[in-house]
N, C-alpha and C positions, 0 to 999 in steps of 0.2 A: 629474450626476443629482441631483435633489431628490426626497425621498420621506420620508413619515412612516409608520413602522410602529407601529400602535397595538395595545395589549392583547396583547403577546407575553410569553411566559415566557423571559426573557433570561438567558443563562449569563454570570454575572459572578463572577470570582474563585472558581470552583469550586462555586457554588450558583446556583439559578434564582430569579429574582424577577420579579414582574409589572411591566412597564414599557413605555413607548413609546420608540422609537429614532428620532431625527431625523437625517436625512442631507441635507446641503446641499453642492452641488458635489462629490458623491461622498464627502464626509468626515462621519464621525459627530460631530455637534456637541453632542448632548444625549441623555441616557438618564435618564428619570424618569417618574413617573406623570402622566397627564393633560396631555400637551403639546398645546397648541392653537395653530395657526398658519394664517393665511389664504393662499390662492393656492399651495398645495402639494398634490401628489397624496397621497392617504391610502389605506393598506391596513389594514383592521381584521382582525387575525390571530385574534381570538377564542380566545386561549390556546394558539395554536400556539407551537412552540418556536423561539427564535432562537439559533443556535449559531455559534461561530466556525467558519469554513469548514473542512471536512475536509482533511487532508493525507495523501498516500500517498507513502511514500519508496521504493516499489518498483513501477514501472510500465514496461511495454515499449510504446513508441510506434511502433517499427518503421521510423521514417524518420530518416535516409536509408537506402535499400537495399532495404526490403521494404514499400513503400507499398501493395502489393496486399493485405497483411495488415491494415495500419492506417496512418493518416497522423497527423501531429501535430495537424492540424485535427480529424479524426474522433475521435482519442483524447482530446483535451482537451474536445471537446463531450460525449463520453461521460462524462468525469470531472465536468464541470459538472452534467450530469443526475444524477449520483450524489452531488452535494453537495460535490465537491472543488474547492478554490480553489488548491491547490498539489499538484503531482505531481513526482516525481523520476524521470527517464528512465534506463533501464539501457543499458549500452554495447554490447550484442551487435547491432551495426549494420554497415552497409557503406557507407562505410569506418568501421572501428572508431575511436572518438574517443581515439586513443592519441597524438595530437600536436595542437598548436594549430590547424593547418590543417584537420584532420579534425573537430575539435570545432567550429570555426567554421562548417563546412558545416551541422551540426545546429543550431547557435545561430541562424544566419540564417533557417532554416525556422521555428524557434520564434518569433523576433521577428516574422516575417511572418504566421504562421498560428495560433499558440496563442491560445485564448480565456481561459485561466487561466495562472497562474504555472507555468513548467516549469524545473526545475533539473537539468541533465544530469550524470550520472556520467562520469568519465573511466575508462578501463581501467587496470588495475594493470600489465599486461604488454602488450608490443607484439603487436598483432593477436590479443590474448587467447590466445596460445599457451602462456603460462606459463613462458616461457624467458628473456625479457629485459625488464627493467623499463622503463616509460615514463620520460620526463623529468618527474618529479614537480614540480620547481621551476617549470617554464614553465606547467604545467597547473593548478597549485594554486589560483590566483586566479580561474580561469575555470570550475571544476567544483564540484559539490556535494560529492562524495567520490570515492574510488577503489574500483572494483569490477571483477572479471572475471565478473560474474554470468552464469550459464549454464554456467560451468565452475569447478570447484574447482582451486585452485593446488596441484599435486601435490608440488612441490619445496619442502621446508621452508626451505631457505636463501633461496630467492627471496622467500618470505613474510616471513621475518625481516628481510631488507633493505628490503622494501616498508614494513614497520611502522616501521623506523627512520627512513625518509625521511618517512613520514606524521607521525610524532611530531615531527620537527624543524619541520614546516610546520603543525602543529596541525590536521591533516586526519584524517578517519576512514577506516579500511579497512572496507569493506562486503563481506562474504564469503558467497559461495555455497559451502557446505561439502559436498564429495563426493569421497571417496577412490575413484578409478576402479578401483583394484585389487580393490575389494570389491563392485562393481556386478554383475559376472559375467553381463552380457547381460540383466539383469533390466529390467522395464519397469513393474511394479506392486509393491506392498509384498510382501515375502517373508513372507506370513502365511497365514491360514486360507483366504481366497478363492483365492489363487494355487494352493494345494495342491488344493483341491476342483475347480478348473477347468483345471488343467494349464498354468498360466502361469509364466514365469520371474520370480522375485522379486528385488527390491532390498533388501538387508539394511539394518536400522537402523544398523548399525555403519558403513556407508559415509558416513553423516552425522555421527554423534556422535564418531567417532574423529578426524575432521579438526577438528571444533569443539574437542575437547580439546587437540589439537596447537596450534591457534591461540590458545586461551586461555593455554596455557603460554608461547607466544611473546609474547603481550600482556603477561603478567606480567614477562617478561624485558625488554621494550622500553619499556613504559609507554605504548604506543600506544592511541588510542581505536579500539575494535573493535566492529563491529555484525554480528550473524549474521542472514542472510536466512532467511525462510520456514522456521522450525524446525518439525519434525514428529514428533520422538521424545521419549519420556519421559526418556531418558538425556540428551538435549540440554538439556531443562529443568533437570535436576539439575546439569549442568555449569555452566550459566549462573548458576543460583542460588548455587552455591558460589563462583563467580568474583565475583559481586556482594558476597557475604559477606566476601570478602577485600579489598573496596574497589577492585577492578580497574575500568577504564573500559570495561566490557563492557555492551552492550545487545543486544536481539534483537527480532524480529518474528515473528508467525505470521499466518495468513490465515484468512478465514471458512470455507473448505472443510475445513481441518484441524480446526477447532473444531466442525464440524457432522457430518461423516461419519466412518465407520470403513471398513475394507476390506470388511467384509461388506455394505456398502451399494453396492458397485460394481455396475455393469452392463457388459455387453459392448459398450460404446460409447466413442468417443474423447473425449466430453465429461467423462469421469471420469479422464482420463489427464493427469498433470502430474508435475513433478519438483521436489522430492521427491514421492513418491506419498502418497496417503491411507493412513494407517497403521491400527493396531489400535484397538479401543475403549479399551484401557489407555493408549495414547499420547494419544488424544483427551482422556481424563479428566485426564491429567497436564498437557496444554496448558491446559485450563480452570483447573486448579489454579494453574498458573503465571500466568495472567491475574489470578486472584483475589488472589494474594499479592504481586503486583508484579514477579515475575521477568520476565514478558513485558510490556513497557510500550507496545508499538506493535502495532496491527493494520494490516497492509498487504494489498494484493490480489494482488500478483504477476500483475497483468493482462497476459495473454500471448496476444494474438489470432493466429489462423491462419485460412487459408481453409477453406471448407466441405469441399473435397476432402481437405485435409491432416488434417482431424479426422474423416473418414468411414470410417476403415479399422480400426475396432475398437481394443481395448486394446493389442494387440501392435504394430500398424503405424502407428497415428495419431501425429502429432507431439505432443510434450509441451507442455502449456500450455492454460489456460482463461482466460476473461475474468471480470472481477469488479467493475469500477468502478460499474456501475449496480445491483448487487445488494448491495453490501457493507453499507450502513447497514441495509437491511431484514433481512438475515440476522443481523447481530449484535444488533439490537434484538429480533428474534423468538426467537433461540435462546440468547442470553446474558442479555439484560435481562428479557424476559418469562418466562423459565424460572427467574428468581431467582438466577442466578449472579453478576450484577453489577448495580449501579445504573445509571440513565440518565446520571447525572453521570460515572460511570466510563467509559461508552461515549465520552463527549465527550473525556475524557482520552486514551483509547486512539486515537481517530480524528482529533482536532483538536489537542490541547495537546501531548502527549508527542512526536509526530513532529517538531514544531518545536523544542520545548524541548531535547530530547536532542541535536539537531544545531545548536543555537545560533541558531535563527531566532526572531524576535519572534513572540509568540503572544497570543491572547486578544482580547476585544472592548474597544476603548479609545476614549474620547473624544479627538478630535484626529487620529485615524488614518483612512485610507481604509477604507470599509466593505468587509469581507471576511466575509460572513455566509452561513449556510445555514439556511433556514426549513424545518422538518419537521413533519409530522403523525405522531406516534409511535403513533397508534392506527389509522391508515388501513390497511386490508387490500388487497392486490393480488396478482395471480398472475404469476409470472415467465414472460414470453413473449419469447424471444430475437429473434423477428422484429421486435419493437418497439425493439430496442437501437439506439442511435446508433452504437456501435462497429461496425466492419466485422466483428469477430469475434463469432460467435454461440454458441460452444461453452461451455456452462455446466452444471455438475452440478445446479444449482438449477432447471433447466427444469421448468415446470409446478407448482412449489411455491407455496403460499400464504404470503406474508410479511406481517408487520405492521410498518408504519413506512415512510413514503414522503417523499421530498424534493420540496418544492413550489416553492422559489425559491432560486436561488444568485446571490449578488452578489459579484463580484470587482473589486477596485480601484475601488470606487465605482460600478460599472455592473452591471446585470442581465445575466447570461450564461445563465441558464436560468430559465424561468418556466412553472410549471404551475398557478399560481393564476389562477382566472377566476371569473366570476359564477356559472357553473353549479356549480362545485365548492364555492363558499363559500355 
């Protein structure tokens, strides 16, 4: 692809500066003011923002095994619409990627259908049962990281041995932290809303106690350790203290935990996920963790289900909501526009840190394939799930007005999503 992007606000080394970006044969060959070249398509961006493509380290693409919920094709098209050029797929699939043969089944579909980069997780234990470790050595060169996401590993010795193996191979343990003995049949946060409406609650301790156990094991083993979708104030504090000790600990949270508290819940499945939306105090602690650098990554935990699976209210609907197509708008609306973080910080959280922390090359660079997201951070739009590319439609943001929209996504030097047209410009 040959393309000249003119008059954009380009994110370079942590700051924005006005420049043109020249792409030839899919490669960024120049970034400067007032590039002029004949016989090449030109898009005048008129001060729209050119960002390094977003990256999401926590996405459920559901294939193989659950193609009726999502496919790698529909999921990556959804990601491209949301401005993502890299996603990391979670292992709760059928078959579980717990050996090379099963991982190859997924990788073959990725190679055939994905429109952006997909890096698959391998599971930590066989069939994600938490009982027997996978062969880390054979899987390590083929997977992004090791995770049993969807299930917390209940046995401390299993986790200790997993961390030792990951340490030797310089891989990261990515943990869904949930002590099942403390869930007690709950399905939303054990807080005010649950008490008022007669629901069974999930305690915050079910998350943070297992995080503390794992942080202690991380200190013992020296393993690189990443906590999925944190939701409680106690977890923020545990991770902050671990970082202060110099441990190799990172974490992510999601847009819905940063936006809602349990008193915002409705009696609808689109508000049900695991971990659940917590209290206002938890939400404020998460925002505080974003601001002070404790939380370095925003992920979506994009988890599509069928309409039927999400139509049974808070008690009986499946856990999980979609988020790839709303993530940028939500974070720009509720964190940037409300003054919690700068727009540059948003780029760090959604583009730079997910790659940097996991050792993936990052940033907009001359000589590299174009990997870019062009956004209008002032454009308002209303969330309408019927317009989602994802097969999943369950979102707690349904009907909300957001500010900030993705207009163009370029992956590996090719346009994979394009909303720019003459009518809009």
